[in-house]
C-alpha positions in Angstrom: 1.9 12.7 19.9 1.6 12.0 16.1 3.4 9.0 14.6 3.0 9.3 10.8 4.4 6.3 8.9 5.1 5.7 5.2 5.5 2.3 3.7 6.3 1.7 0.0 7.0 -1.1 -2.3 10.0 -1.4 -4.5 9.5 -1.6 -8.3 7.3 -4.6 -9.1 7.7 -6.7 -12.2 5.1 -7.5 -13.5 2.8 -4.9 -12.2 -0.2 -5.5 -10.0 -3.7 -5.5 -11.5 -6.6 -5.3 -9.1 -9.9 -6.9 -9.9 -11.3 -3.4 -10.4 -8.8 -3.0 -13.3 -6.6 -0.5 -11.5 -2.9 -1.1 -12.3 0.3 -0.2 -10.5 4.0 -1.1 -10.4 4.7 0.7 -7.1 2.6 1.7 -4.2 3.2 4.1 -1.3 0.9 4.2 1.8 0.9 7.0 4.5 -1.1 6.8 7.7 -1.1 7.8 11.3 0.3 4.8 13.2 -1.8 5.5 16.3 -5.0 6.0 14.3 -4.9 3.9 11.1 -8.6 4.4 10.5 -8.0 8.1 10.2 -7.2 9.8 7.0 -4.0 8.8 5.1 -3.0 8.5 1.5 -2.3 5.9 -1.1 -0.2 6.6 -4.2 -0.5 4.1 -7.1 2.3 4.4 -9.6 1.4 2.8 -12.9 4.6 3.7 -14.7 6.6 1.0 -16.4 10.4 1.3 -16.0 13.5 -0.4 -17.3 15.9 -2.0 -14.8 19.7 -1.9 -14.8 22.1 -4.7 -13.9 21.6 -3.9 -10.2 17.7 -3.9 -10.3 17.5 -0.1 -10.0 15.0 1.6 -12.2 16.2 3.5 -15.3 13.9 5.2 -17.8 10.2 5.2 -16.9 7.0 6.1 -18.7 5.4 9.3 -17.6 1.9 8.4 -16.6 0.5 10.4 -13.7 0.7 8.8 -10.2 -2.8 8.4 -8.8 -2.9 10.0 -5.3 -5.9 8.8 -3.3 -7.2 9.6 0.2 -7.1 6.4 2.2 -8.3 4.9 5.4 -7.5 1.6 6.9 -10.4 -0.4 8.3 -9.4 -2.7 11.2 -10.0 -6.4 10.6 -8.6 -9.6 12.0 -5.9 -9.7 14.6 -3.5 -12.3 16.1 -0.6 -11.7 18.5 1.7 -9.2 16.8 -0.3 -9.0 13.6 -3.1 -6.6 12.6 -4.9 -6.8 9.3 -6.7 -3.7 7.7 -8.9 -3.4 4.7 -7.9 -0.6 2.4 -10.5 2.0 1.4 -9.8 4.9 -0.9 -11.4 7.8 -2.6 -10.2 10.5 -5.0 -10.0 14.0 -3.7 -13.4 15.6 -3.6 -15.4 12.4 -3.6 -17.8 11.9 -0.8 -17.4 8.2 0.0 -14.6 5.7 0.2 -14.6 2.4 -1.8 -12.8 -0.8 -0.8 -9.8 -1.8 -2.8 -8.9 -5.4 -3.2 -6.0 -5.0 -0.8 -5.3 -5.7 2.8 -2.5 -4.1 4.9 -0.9 -6.4 7.5 1.3 -4.8 10.2 3.6 -7.0 12.1 5.2 -6.0 15.4 7.6 -8.3 17.2 8.7 -6.9 20.6 11.1 -4.0 20.1 11.9 -4.7 16.4 10.7 -2.1 13.9 7.2 -2.4 12.6 7.0 -4.5 9.4 4.3 -4.2 6.8 3.0 -6.3 3.9 0.3 -5.7 1.4 -1.9 -8.5 0.4 -3.5 -8.3 -3.1 -6.8 -10.0 -3.0 -8.9 -11.9 -5.6 -12.6 -11.0 -6.0 -13.4 -13.8 -3.4 -11.1 -12.1 -0.9 -8.5 -14.9 -1.1 -4.8 -13.8 -1.3 -3.5 -13.5 -4.8 -0.2 -11.9 -4.1 2.0 -10.6 -1.2 3.9 -7.4 -1.7 6.5 -6.6 1.0 6.6 -3.0 2.0 9.5 -1.1 3.5 9.3 1.7 5.9 10.5 4.9 4.4 11.9 7.8 6.5 9.7 10.8 7.1 10.5 13.6 4.7 
């Protein structure tokens, strides 16, 4: 039985800049929960937006969102936690390339799965943590 999941960030201020130069303010990740190393997708949204008095986005720039094919590469584990390296490629490209990000899934008993995105420095140390929220399937 398939268990697709989608996790996404809220609007980030300031945006995230990866060591490769890729920039984004929001990110959405989709993958198969039972097979994270299988194909999924990553959407990097570089658009800058204004925020209202409640922190909701208002007017945004209109740059194209960069959809990428993604796979998660299993890494370190500890009880209840799994870390995955993130590899992506553009549609039609032959090989995946590692991004300076790590997805960490956290499962505590019967609670819903939690997820965080670690933004890495060039030396693989953690630069920033982005909390991701699970979004309903559409």
